[in-house]
N, C-alpha and C positions, 0 to 999 in steps of 0.2 A: 508422536512415537508410530505411531498403532499406522497412520500413511505409511510411516518411512516399512514393516514391515507387506506391507498389501505389494503396493512398486516391488518390492523387490521379490514376494511370491509373485506377480505378475509376470515380473521379469524372465523365473526361473522355469515358468512354466510354460513362459515362450519360449526360449531358449531350449525349452523339453522339444516341443512340436516343432519346431528349425529342426532340426537332430533326428527326428525320425522321418522330416519329406527330405532330407538328405540321403539318409538311411534309403530311401525308394526309390532314389534317382541310384543310388549302390545294385539293389534286389533289377532294375528296371535294365541295368548295365551289365551287369550279370547276365540276364536271360537273352538277353540282342548276342553276347559272344556264347552263348549254347548255340540259338541259331544260327548266326552267322558259322562254329564247329561243325554243328548236323548238314549245314548249304554247301558250302568252301572248302571247310576241314580246317581253318584259319582263329579256330573259336581263343585260343590260351594267349596267340600273338596279341590280338585284337583287346585281350584284355587288359594285355600287360601293357601295351603302348597305349593306351587311355588310360592305366590308374600311372604312369609317367608321367602324365602328361601334367600342364601347369593346370589343367581343369578338373582330372584326373583330382591329381596330389587334393586341389581345394574342396573341390566333392566328397572326398573321404576325411579332412579336413575337419570337415563341415560335420560331419556324417558321425564323429567322434574319434574315428578309425585314423594310426596313425599310418601314415602314406611309406612305410619303409620296404624294403625287399624282402623281406619276411613275409610281410603280405600281401605284395606281389605274383609272391610266388604261393599263396593260399589261394588265391584269386585264380591262378593258372589250375592249377591242381582240381577246382571246385568247378569250375566249367571243363577239364577236360573227361572229369568221369559224366557229364554231360544232364544230369539231375536240375529238374528245372527249381528255380526256386521256392516257389509254390507248394510245390512238393516236398522237396528236401525240407522244409518246413513246419509239416504236419506229421499230427500226432504217431498217425496209420506211419509215416518213413519212421520218425523217432523211435516207433516200439521194433517193427522190424525191423531196424537197425540194431539194436538193443537184445531180439533174440536174438541173429546173427549171432554176434560177439560173443554172447554166453555159449551157443553153439562150439565156434572156435575155441571159445577158452576149455569147453570139457572136455 
């Protein structure tokens, strides 16, 4: 029984690592689309084309993201804002956004 529990925990850990790897691929695709948007002006269309493609849907699924149209629209909106993923995920950016929302609410 102990071996079964160890194997299950190991497989779960491997699955988590795999999801994180595919999530990193999604973040890289977003950064590439943002770079395309700044250079050519077609970033949202690029990320939409990628996320609707067979490979894009597979990567999104493996990252634990349901590849539906709502997700595609969200990715397009994110790219159109032009904020790199490393900046958007940083603590400073989250605090700045939170302060901005509080100021708008007041």
